[in-house]
C-alpha positions as CSV (number, residue, x, y, z in Angstrom):
1,X,12.0,31.7,-36.8
2,X,15.0,34.1,-36.9
3,X,14.2,37.3,-38.9
4,X,17.4,38.2,-40.8
5,X,16.0,41.7,-41.8
6,X,17.0,42.8,-38.7
7,X,20.9,41.9,-39.3
8,X,20.5,42.8,-42.6
9,X,19.5,46.0,-44.9
10,X,18.4,44.7,-48.3
11,X,17.9,47.2,-50.9
12,X,15.0,47.1,-53.1
13,X,15.9,45.8,-56.6
14,X,12.7,45.8,-59.5
15,X,12.3,42.0,-61.1
16,X,12.9,43.2,-63.9
17,X,16.0,44.9,-63.7
18,X,19.3,42.9,-63.8
19,X,22.0,43.0,-60.4
20,X,24.8,45.3,-60.7
21,X,28.1,44.8,-59.7
22,X,28.0,46.3,-55.9
23,X,24.3,44.4,-55.6
24,X,25.8,41.5,-56.8
25,X,28.8,41.9,-54.2
26,X,26.1,42.6,-51.5
27,X,24.0,39.7,-52.3
28,X,27.6,37.4,-52.1
29,X,28.2,38.9,-48.6
30,X,24.4,38.6,-47.3
31,X,24.3,34.7,-48.6
32,X,27.7,34.6,-47.1
33,X,26.6,35.6,-43.9
34,X,23.3,33.4,-43.8
35,X,25.5,30.2,-44.2
36,X,27.5,31.1,-41.3
37,X,24.4,32.2,-39.1
38,X,22.3,29.2,-39.6
39,X,25.7,26.9,-38.9
40,X,26.0,28.7,-35.7
41,X,22.2,28.3,-35.4
42,X,22.3,24.5,-35.6
43,X,25.9,24.3,-33.7
44,X,23.7,25.8,-31.0
45,X,20.8,23.5,-31.2
46,X,23.0,20.5,-31.5
47,X,24.5,21.9,-27.3
48,X,20.9,22.5,-26.5
49,X,20.2,18.4,-27.3
50,X,23.0,17.1,-26.3
51,X,23.1,14.4,-23.3
52,X,24.2,15.6,-20.3
53,X,26.1,13.5,-17.8
54,X,23.8,12.0,-14.9
55,X,24.5,9.9,-11.8
56,X,21.9,7.0,-11.9
57,X,20.2,6.1,-9.1
58,X,18.3,3.1,-8.2
59,X,15.2,3.2,-6.0
60,X,14.1,-0.3,-5.5
61,X,10.5,-0.4,-2.5
62,X,8.9,-3.4,-0.8
63,X,5.0,-2.5,-0.4
64,X,2.0,-4.5,0.8
65,X,-0.7,-1.5,0.6
66,X,1.1,1.3,-2.1
67,X,2.7,3.5,0.4
68,X,6.3,2.6,0.0
69,X,5.4,2.8,-3.3
70,X,4.5,6.0,-2.9
71,X,7.1,7.3,-1.3
72,X,9.3,6.2,-3.9
73,X,7.9,7.6,-6.5
74,X,8.0,11.2,-4.8
75,X,11.8,10.5,-3.9
76,X,12.3,9.7,-7.8
77,X,10.8,13.1,-8.2
78,X,13.0,15.1,-5.5
79,X,16.0,12.8,-7.5
80,X,15.9,14.6,-10.4
81,X,16.2,18.4,-9.2
82,X,19.7,17.1,-7.6
83,X,21.2,16.0,-11.1
84,X,20.4,11.8,-10.6
85,X,18.7,10.0,-13.0
86,X,16.3,7.6,-10.8
87,X,15.0,4.2,-11.7
88,X,12.1,3.1,-9.5
89,X,11.8,-0.5,-9.0
90,X,9.3,-3.1,-7.7
91,X,11.8,-5.5,-5.6
92,X,9.9,-8.1,-7.2
93,X,11.4,-6.8,-10.9
94,X,15.1,-6.4,-9.5
95,X,17.5,-8.8,-10.2
96,X,20.1,-9.9,-7.0
97,X,23.5,-9.2,-9.4
98,X,22.1,-6.1,-10.8
99,X,21.5,-4.3,-7.8
100,X,24.4,-4.8,-6.5
101,X,26.1,-3.2,-9.4
102,X,24.3,-0.6,-8.4
103,X,26.5,2.4,-7.5
104,X,23.8,4.5,-5.5
105,X,20.3,2.7,-4.1
106,X,17.4,3.8,-2.0
107,X,15.3,1.5,-0.4
108,X,12.1,1.8,0.5
109,X,9.9,-0.9,2.4
110,X,6.9,-1.4,4.9
111,X,6.9,-4.3,7.0
112,X,3.9,-6.8,6.8
113,X,2.2,-8.9,9.8
114,X,4.7,-9.4,12.3
115,X,8.2,-8.9,10.8
116,X,7.6,-9.9,7.8
117,X,9.0,-8.8,4.3
118,X,6.0,-7.5,1.8
119,X,4.9,-10.0,-0.5
120,X,6.8,-8.3,-3.9
121,X,10.3,-8.0,-1.5
122,X,10.6,-11.6,-0.6
123,X,11.8,-13.4,-3.7
124,X,14.5,-10.6,-3.2
125,X,15.6,-10.7,0.5
126,X,15.7,-14.7,0.5
127,X,18.4,-13.9,-2.5
128,X,20.4,-11.1,-0.6
129,X,20.1,-13.1,2.8
130,X,21.6,-16.1,1.2
131,X,25.4,-17.1,1.6
132,X,26.0,-16.5,-2.3
133,X,24.7,-13.0,-2.2
134,X,27.6,-10.8,-4.2
135,X,29.2,-7.4,-2.5
136,X,27.6,-4.0,-1.9
137,X,31.6,-2.6,-1.1
138,X,30.4,-0.1,-5.1
139,X,27.0,0.6,-3.5
140,X,26.1,3.9,-1.4
141,X,22.6,3.3,0.1
142,X,20.2,4.5,2.8
143,X,16.6,2.5,3.8
144,X,13.6,3.9,4.8
145,X,11.0,1.6,6.8
146,X,7.7,2.4,6.8
147,X,5.6,0.5,10.1
148,X,3.4,0.7,13.1
149,X,4.2,0.8,16.4
150,X,1.3,-1.2,17.0
151,X,3.0,-4.4,16.3
152,X,5.2,-5.8,17.9
153,X,8.7,-6.0,15.1
154,X,8.1,-2.6,14.0
155,X,9.9,-1.6,10.8
156,X,11.5,-5.2,11.3
157,X,11.8,-5.4,7.7
158,X,14.0,-2.5,6.7
159,X,16.2,-3.0,10.2
160,X,16.9,-6.7,8.4
161,X,17.5,-5.0,5.0
162,X,19.6,-2.4,6.5
163,X,21.7,-4.7,8.2
164,X,22.0,-6.5,5.5
165,X,23.2,-4.1,3.0
166,X,25.6,-2.9,5.8
167,X,26.9,-6.8,6.3
168,X,27.4,-6.9,2.1
169,X,29.7,-4.1,2.3
170,X,27.4,-1.0,1.3
171,X,28.3,2.2,2.7
172,X,25.6,3.8,4.5
173,X,25.3,7.9,3.6
174,X,22.4,8.3,5.8
175,X,20.8,6.6,8.8
176,X,17.9,4.9,8.0
177,X,14.8,6.2,9.4
178,X,11.8,4.0,11.0
179,X,8.5,5.7,10.2
180,X,5.1,5.5,12.3
181,X,1.7,5.5,10.8
182,X,1.8,8.8,10.7
183,X,4.7,8.4,8.2
184,X,4.9,11.7,5.8
185,X,7.0,14.3,7.8
186,X,9.7,11.3,8.6
187,X,9.6,10.1,5.0
188,X,10.4,13.4,3.5
189,X,12.8,14.4,6.1
190,X,14.4,11.3,5.3
191,X,14.3,12.0,1.4
192,X,15.5,15.6,1.8
193,X,18.8,14.1,3.6
194,X,19.1,10.7,1.8
195,X,18.7,12.1,-1.6
196,X,21.2,15.5,-1.2
197,X,24.1,13.0,0.5
198,X,23.3,10.4,-2.5
199,X,23.8,12.3,-5.8
200,X,27.7,13.9,-4.3
201,X,28.9,10.3,-4.1
202,X,30.3,8.2,-6.6
203,X,31.1,8.5,-9.9
204,X,29.0,10.1,-13.5
205,X,26.9,7.0,-14.6
206,X,27.7,8.4,-18.8
207,X,25.6,10.9,-20.4
208,X,21.3,10.7,-19.9
209,X,18.9,12.7,-22.3
210,X,16.4,12.4,-19.6
211,X,15.7,10.6,-16.1
212,X,14.4,7.0,-16.7
213,X,11.8,7.1,-14.1
214,X,8.2,8.2,-15.1
215,X,6.7,10.6,-13.0
216,X,3.5,9.1,-10.7
217,X,0.1,10.1,-10.9
218,X,-1.0,11.3,-7.4
219,X,-4.1,12.6,-5.6
220,X,-4.7,15.5,-3.8
221,X,-6.3,13.4,-1.1
222,X,-4.4,12.2,1.9
223,X,-4.6,10.8,5.4
224,X,-3.5,15.1,6.4
225,X,-6.5,16.5,3.8
226,X,-8.8,13.4,2.6
227,X,-11.7,13.3,0.8
228,X,-15.1,13.5,2.4
229,X,-18.1,11.2,0.7
230,X,-21.5,11.1,1.2
231,X,-22.8,7.7,2.5
232,X,-25.3,6.7,0.5
233,X,-26.3,3.2,1.6
234,X,-25.7,0.9,4.0
235,X,-27.6,-3.1,4.5
236,X,-26.7,-5.5,6.7
237,X,-25.3,-8.8,4.8
238,X,-25.4,-11.3,7.4
239,X,-28.4,-13.3,8.9
240,X,-29.6,-11.6,12.1
241,X,-28.8,-15.0,13.8
242,X,-25.0,-15.7,12.6
243,X,-22.3,-14.7,15.2
244,X,-21.1,-12.2,13.4
245,X,-22.6,-8.9,11.5
246,X,-21.4,-8.0,8.0
247,X,-21.8,-5.0,6.7
248,X,-22.0,-3.5,3.0
249,X,-22.1,0.2,2.4
250,X,-21.8,2.3,-1.0
251,X,-20.7,5.8,-0.4
252,X,-20.7,8.6,-3.3
253,X,-17.6,9.9,-4.7
254,X,-19.7,13.1,-6.2
255,X,-18.2,15.4,-8.5
256,X,-14.4,14.8,-6.9
257,X,-13.1,13.1,-9.8
258,X,-11.6,10.6,-7.8
259,X,-11.2,6.9,-9.5
260,X,-10.0,3.8,-8.6
261,X,-9.6,0.8,-10.0
262,X,-10.8,-2.6,-8.7
263,X,-7.9,-4.4,-6.4
264,X,-7.4,-0.9,-4.4
265,X,-8.0,0.0,-0.8
266,X,-10.0,2.8,0.4
267,X,-8.7,4.1,3.9
268,X,-11.9,5.6,6.1
269,X,-10.9,7.6,9.1
270,X,-13.2,6.9,11.7
271,X,-14.5,8.5,15.1
272,X,-13.9,6.2,18.2
273,X,-17.4,5.6,19.8
274,X,-18.6,8.5,22.0
275,X,-19.3,5.8,25.2
276,X,-15.8,4.6,24.9
277,X,-14.2,8.3,25.2
278,X,-16.7,9.0,28.2
279,X,-15.5,5.8,29.9
280,X,-11.7,7.1,29.7
281,X,-12.9,10.4,30.7
282,X,-14.3,9.2,34.1
283,X,-11.5,7.4,34.8
284,X,-9.6,10.8,34.6
285,X,-12.0,12.6,36.0
286,X,-12.6,14.6,33.4
287,X,-15.7,16.2,31.9
288,X,-14.7,16.8,28.5
289,X,-15.1,20.3,28.3
290,X,-11.6,20.8,29.4
291,X,-9.5,22.9,26.6
292,X,-6.4,21.4,25.3
293,X,-3.9,23.2,23.2
294,X,-3.9,21.4,19.6
295,X,-2.3,22.5,16.4
296,X,-1.9,26.3,17.7
297,X,-5.5,26.0,18.7
298,X,-8.0,25.4,21.7
299,X,-9.9,21.9,20.8
300,X,-12.2,20.2,24.2
301,X,-10.8,17.0,25.9
302,X,-13.9,15.4,24.6
303,X,-13.3,16.1,20.7
304,X,-9.4,15.1,20.9
305,X,-10.4,11.6,22.7
306,X,-13.4,10.7,20.0
307,X,-12.3,12.2,16.4
308,X,-8.6,12.8,16.4
309,X,-7.0,9.8,19.0
310,X,-6.2,6.2,19.1
311,X,-7.9,5.6,22.5
312,X,-8.7,2.0,21.9
313,X,-5.2,0.2,21.4
314,X,-2.8,1.0,23.6
315,X,0.9,2.5,22.7
316,X,4.5,0.8,23.8
317,X,4.7,3.9,25.4
318,X,1.7,4.1,27.2
319,X,2.6,0.3,28.4
320,X,5.7,1.2,29.1
321,X,4.6,4.3,31.5
322,X,1.5,2.4,32.8
323,X,4.2,-0.6,33.9
324,X,6.2,2.1,35.9
325,X,3.2,4.0,37.2
326,X,1.7,1.0,38.5
327,X,5.0,-0.7,39.8
328,X,3.7,-3.6,37.1
329,X,7.1,-5.5,37.4
330,X,5.1,-8.7,35.4
331,X,4.3,-6.1,32.3
332,X,7.9,-4.5,32.6
333,X,9.3,-7.7,32.2
334,X,6.1,-8.8,29.4
335,X,7.6,-5.5,28.0
336,X,11.3,-6.3,27.9
337,X,10.8,-10.2,27.2
338,X,12.7,-10.6,23.7
339,X,10.0,-13.7,22.7
340,X,6.4,-11.0,22.0
341,X,4.1,-14.2,21.8
342,X,3.4,-14.0,26.3
343,X,3.0,-10.1,26.0
344,X,0.5,-10.9,22.9
345,X,-1.4,-13.1,25.5
346,X,-1.6,-10.8,28.0
347,X,-3.0,-8.0,26.1
348,X,-5.4,-10.1,24.0
349,X,-8.8,-8.3,23.4
350,X,-7.9,-6.1,25.9
351,X,-8.2,-1.7,25.3
352,X,-6.7,1.0,27.3
353,X,-9.8,1.2,29.7
354,X,-9.2,-2.4,30.7
355,X,-5.8,-1.9,31.9
356,X,-6.0,1.3,33.1
357,X,-8.9,-0.2,35.5
358,X,-6.7,-3.0,35.9
359,X,-3.9,-0.9,37.8
360,X,-5.8,1.9,39.4
361,X,-2.3,3.2,41.3
362,X,-1.3,4.6,37.9
363,X,-2.6,7.7,38.3
364,X,-2.4,9.9,35.0
365,X,-3.8,13.8,34.2
366,X,-5.5,14.4,31.2
367,X,-2.2,16.3,29.7
368,X,0.0,13.4,30.9
369,X,-2.3,10.3,28.7
370,X,-2.4,12.7,25.9
371,X,1.1,12.4,25.5
372,X,1.2,9.0,25.1
373,X,-1.8,8.6,22.9
374,X,-0.8,8.1,18.7
375,X,-3.4,9.8,16.4
376,X,-6.4,8.2,15.5
377,X,-5.4,5.5,12.8
378,X,-6.9,5.4,8.9
379,X,-8.0,1.8,8.7
380,X,-7.7,0.2,5.1
381,X,-10.4,-1.9,3.7
382,X,-10.5,-3.4,0.2
383,X,-12.8,-2.3,-2.1
384,X,-15.8,-4.5,-3.2
385,X,-17.1,-3.0,-6.4
386,X,-16.0,-1.5,-9.6
387,X,-16.5,1.9,-10.9
388,X,-17.0,1.0,-13.9
389,X,-20.4,-0.3,-12.7
390,X,-21.0,1.6,-10.4
391,X,-20.3,5.0,-11.7
392,X,-18.5,7.6,-9.1
393,X,-19.6,5.0,-6.2
394,X,-16.8,2.9,-4.1
395,X,-18.3,0.3,-1.6
396,X,-17.0,-1.6,1.2
397,X,-17.2,-4.6,2.6
398,X,-16.7,-4.8,6.5
399,X,-16.9,-7.3,9.6
400,X,-18.4,-5.3,12.7
401,X,-16.0,-6.3,15.5
402,X,-18.3,-6.6,18.8
403,X,-16.9,-8.7,22.1
404,X,-17.9,-9.2,25.5
405,X,-14.9,-9.4,28.1
406,X,-14.6,-8.9,31.6
407,X,-18.2,-7.3,31.9
408,X,-17.6,-4.9,29.4
409,X,-18.7,-4.4,25.9
410,X,-15.7,-3.9,23.4
411,X,-16.1,-2.5,19.8
412,X,-13.8,-2.2,16.8
413,X,-13.2,1.0,16.2
414,X,-13.9,2.1,12.4
415,X,-16.3,-1.0,11.9
416,X,-18.5,0.0,14.2
417,X,-18.0,3.8,13.8
418,X,-19.4,2.6,10.0
419,X,-21.8,0.4,11.1
420,X,-23.3,2.7,14.5
421,X,-22.4,6.1,14.0
422,X,-23.1,7.1,10.4
423,X,-26.4,6.9,8.8
424,X,-26.9,8.0,5.0
425,X,-26.5,11.4,3.5
426,X,-23.5,11.7,6.2
427,X,-19.5,12.7,5.2
428,X,-17.2,10.0,6.2
429,X,-13.4,11.1,5.6
430,X,-11.3,8.9,3.5
431,X,-8.3,8.6,0.6
432,X,-7.8,5.8,-1.9
433,X,-4.7,3.4,-1.7
434,X,-3.8,1.9,-5.3
435,X,-2.4,-2.0,-5.3
436,X,-1.1,-2.1,-8.7
437,X,-0.3,-5.8,-8.2
438,X,-3.9,-7.0,-7.2
439,X,-5.8,-6.4,-10.3
440,X,-7.6,-8.7,-12.9
441,X,-5.3,-9.5,-15.8
442,X,-5.2,-6.5,-18.8
443,X,-5.6,-9.4,-21.2
444,X,-9.5,-10.5,-20.8
445,X,-8.6,-13.4,-22.0
446,X,-7.2,-15.1,-19.1
447,X,-8.5,-17.1,-16.5
448,X,-8.6,-16.1,-12.7
449,X,-8.7,-18.3,-9.7
450,X,-10.2,-16.1,-6.5
451,X,-9.5,-17.1,-3.2
452,X,-11.8,-14.9,0.0
453,X,-13.5,-16.2,2.5
454,X,-15.7,-14.1,4.7
455,X,-15.0,-10.5,4.2
456,X,-12.2,-11.6,2.4
457,X,-14.9,-11.9,-1.1
458,X,-14.8,-8.2,-1.6
459,X,-12.2,-7.3,-4.1
460,X,-13.5,-10.4,-5.8
461,X,-17.3,-8.7,-6.2
462,X,-15.2,-6.1,-7.9
463,X,-13.0,-8.0,-10.1
464,X,-16.3,-10.2,-11.3
465,X,-17.8,-6.6,-11.8
466,X,-14.7,-5.5,-13.8
467,X,-14.8,-8.4,-16.0
468,X,-18.5,-8.5,-16.3
469,X,-18.2,-4.9,-17.6
470,X,-15.3,-5.5,-19.7
471,X,-16.9,-8.6,-21.3
472,X,-14.0,-10.6,-20.2
473,X,-14.1,-14.1,-22.0
474,X,-11.8,-15.4,-19.5
475,X,-13.1,-17.9,-17.1
476,X,-13.3,-17.0,-13.0
477,X,-13.2,-19.2,-10.3
478,X,-14.3,-18.2,-6.8
479,X,-13.6,-20.1,-3.5
480,X,-15.6,-18.6,-0.3
481,X,-16.4,-19.8,2.3
482,X,-17.9,-18.5,6.1
483,X,-19.2,-20.6,9.4
484,X,-22.6,-21.4,8.1
485,X,-24.3,-20.9,4.8
486,X,-27.6,-20.0,5.9
487,X,-26.3,-17.2,8.2
488,X,-23.4,-16.3,6.6
489,X,-23.4,-16.7,2.6
490,X,-23.1,-13.4,1.7
491,X,-23.6,-12.0,-1.5
492,X,-25.6,-15.0,-2.2
493,X,-27.9,-13.4,-4.4
494,X,-25.3,-11.5,-6.4
495,X,-23.2,-14.8,-7.0
496,X,-26.3,-16.9,-8.1
497,X,-26.7,-14.3,-10.6
498,X,-23.2,-14.5,-11.8
499,X,-23.3,-18.0,-12.2
500,X,-26.5,-18.3,-14.3
501,X,-25.3,-15.3,-16.6
502,X,-21.9,-17.5,-16.8
503,X,-19.8,-14.6,-15.8
504,X,-18.8,-16.8,-12.9
505,X,-17.5,-20.2,-14.3
506,X,-16.5,-22.0,-11.2
507,X,-17.7,-21.2,-7.1
508,X,-16.7,-23.8,-4.7
509,X,-18.3,-23.2,-1.2
510,X,-16.4,-24.0,2.1
511,X,-18.7,-23.2,5.5
512,X,-17.0,-25.1,7.8
513,X,-19.7,-25.7,10.7
514,X,-22.2,-26.9,8.1
515,X,-21.0,-30.5,9.3
516,X,-19.4,-32.4,11.6
517,X,-16.3,-32.0,10.5
518,X,-14.9,-28.2,9.7
519,X,-14.0,-27.8,5.7
520,X,-12.4,-24.7,5.0
521,X,-11.2,-22.8,1.3
522,X,-8.1,-24.9,1.1
523,X,-9.9,-28.2,1.6
524,X,-11.5,-27.6,-1.9
525,X,-8.8,-26.2,-3.3
526,X,-6.8,-29.8,-2.3
527,X,-10.2,-31.6,-3.4
528,X,-10.0,-29.8,-7.3
529,X,-6.2,-29.9,-7.1
530,X,-6.0,-31.8,-10.7
531,X,-8.2,-29.1,-11.9
532,X,-7.0,-26.3,-10.3
533,X,-2.9,-26.9,-11.9
534,X,-5.1,-27.3,-15.4
535,X,-5.8,-23.5,-14.9
536,X,-2.6,-22.6,-13.8
537,X,-1.1,-24.0,-16.7
538,X,-3.4,-22.6,-18.5
539,X,-1.9,-19.1,-17.5
540,X,-4.7,-18.9,-14.6
541,X,-3.9,-15.4,-12.2
542,X,-4.1,-16.7,-8.6
543,X,-5.0,-14.2,-6.1
544,X,-6.1,-14.2,-1.7
545,X,-7.6,-12.1,0.2
546,X,-8.4,-12.5,3.8
547,X,-6.9,-13.2,7.2
548,X,-3.2,-13.5,6.5
549,X,-2.3,-15.9,9.6
550,X,-3.7,-18.7,9.1
551,X,-6.1,-19.0,5.7
552,X,-4.0,-17.2,4.0
553,X,-0.7,-19.5,5.2
554,X,-2.7,-22.7,4.8
555,X,-3.7,-21.8,1.1
556,X,-0.3,-21.3,0.1
557,X,0.6,-24.7,1.7
558,X,-2.0,-26.0,-0.2
559,X,-0.8,-24.4,-3.8
560,X,2.4,-26.0,-3.0
561,X,1.0,-29.0,-2.8
562,X,-1.4,-28.9,-5.9
563,X,1.5,-28.2,-7.6
564,X,3.8,-30.8,-6.8
565,X,1.4,-33.4,-6.9
566,X,-0.5,-32.6,-9.9
567,X,2.6,-31.5,-11.7
568,X,4.7,-34.4,-10.8
569,X,7.2,-32.3,-9.1
570,X,9.6,-32.4,-6.1
571,X,10.0,-29.6,-3.3
572,X,12.6,-27.7,-5.2
573,X,10.7,-27.7,-8.3
574,X,7.3,-27.0,-6.9
575,X,8.9,-24.3,-5.0
576,X,10.6,-22.6,-8.5
577,X,6.9,-23.0,-9.7
578,X,5.5,-20.7,-7.4
579,X,7.6,-18.3,-7.3
580,X,7.8,-17.7,-10.7
581,X,3.9,-16.9,-10.0
582,X,4.7,-14.4,-7.7
583,X,7.9,-12.7,-9.9
584,X,5.1,-12.5,-12.8
585,X,2.5,-11.0,-10.8
586,X,0.1,-14.6,-11.6
587,X,-0.1,-15.1,-7.3
588,X,-0.8,-12.0,-5.7
589,X,-2.0,-11.6,-2.4
590,X,-4.3,-8.8,-0.2
591,X,-3.8,-10.4,3.3
592,X,-4.6,-8.5,6.8
């Protein structure tokens, strides 16, 4: 409140004395001045509160694991400082005509599998790819693509979006940037250019009192600044007679304050097997004690190969240089061929040591080889616990990759790092990856159907624990399977307890090798098709977790068959029904 006594000297008048003429004149002037001052104050306040002209900005993302979504919200925060009103949208929440009406558009997308669109981007992509897609002639745009160069179709989803927007008349304001696994620096550079440039394009969009996007709370921990958690327990879940090893890991979050929701993933930053690093050092003729420059410091070659660099999966740069130095015309042709299947067949099961041993003419110095290796990549694992049940803990369910090929034992980097190298009490570097859509329904009364064979059961153990703690009344149906029930029925005791308590309403099992004819989870779905469709009609959410290339596709096919048959629909109607499940986030996948 304004202190008017600073501007007006008020004479003292006893309360029992009448005002004389001078005092009355002074009072009139005082009241008039006070009135004017109040009017000025109101006008000033109105000017401060008046909405400013802003420039709307649409930011859409296609994300399978949450990275693209995180970049989208970072981009929105930057845009606010450039006079823009950003709106961040999941591609599943975008209608194509509305998108085409956007004057400013920034698109951020990952690529899933071998060049596929992320699940939440597929419907919008199908729409914009059609011949009926509207013009984007009034749209300024730029694309950021996230990917992994170890996959053949590196950043293909982003490349396709960039070309399609251009073909529809869109005006590119900054060149597309294709990011590898270590994407943060490249993404920040793209954001700085794209946001600054697009803020100068187009017209004002009217008035707005605030930006339309909400700031997303981000963890302080990431790949460059990982959280270090303690392994408090690990045990083998599969039988000693099983053809594979599946392990359960429990990690303590301690006093970190970190949390997660059922359905999220945990990224583990592993170390390489020392034996594998030793093989590589031997091929290079090095002891491992040689010092190499790294980030302004000198570190041993052994440390680099063990803790910091990806030494198992060959990069495309390494393969190209290897074919050149070895004079390997066959490999060069495979790399140049647009059909990547023959190259995949050639590389299947092979690592860098295999390739170097098969190419003795290709000699690399330590410095030359280091230049062709990428930083060690974090591995994402679906979390298999609910923090509501296991306070300050996070659990993982991991299958150890081990096989012999050409007389050598081969091991998965992260799975055997956890199984072989980390013991109780040791620290593990990690960080959480939120998965917004892959979560139990907020409405505890709704039913859920889960398909998760093998380690795909991981998030569904978390879902069931979550619903148990929340005392959810919705029914829960799990389809689980593996090779043999005797050796591979992981979490059997827990599932049986859940069944007995009524938490797990239905459990359908498919152990493929327990009988002469192989039976899989999709077969069990088809057997129960009528009941399955009835659950969907009751509002059930449908989840898949596991192998993307065969299981998930077979389950998707079974779903469409069930909808068509038991919903009495033709192919087009069944397709529309499934697409609606996807759009409303009632059909979501966590596949790899």
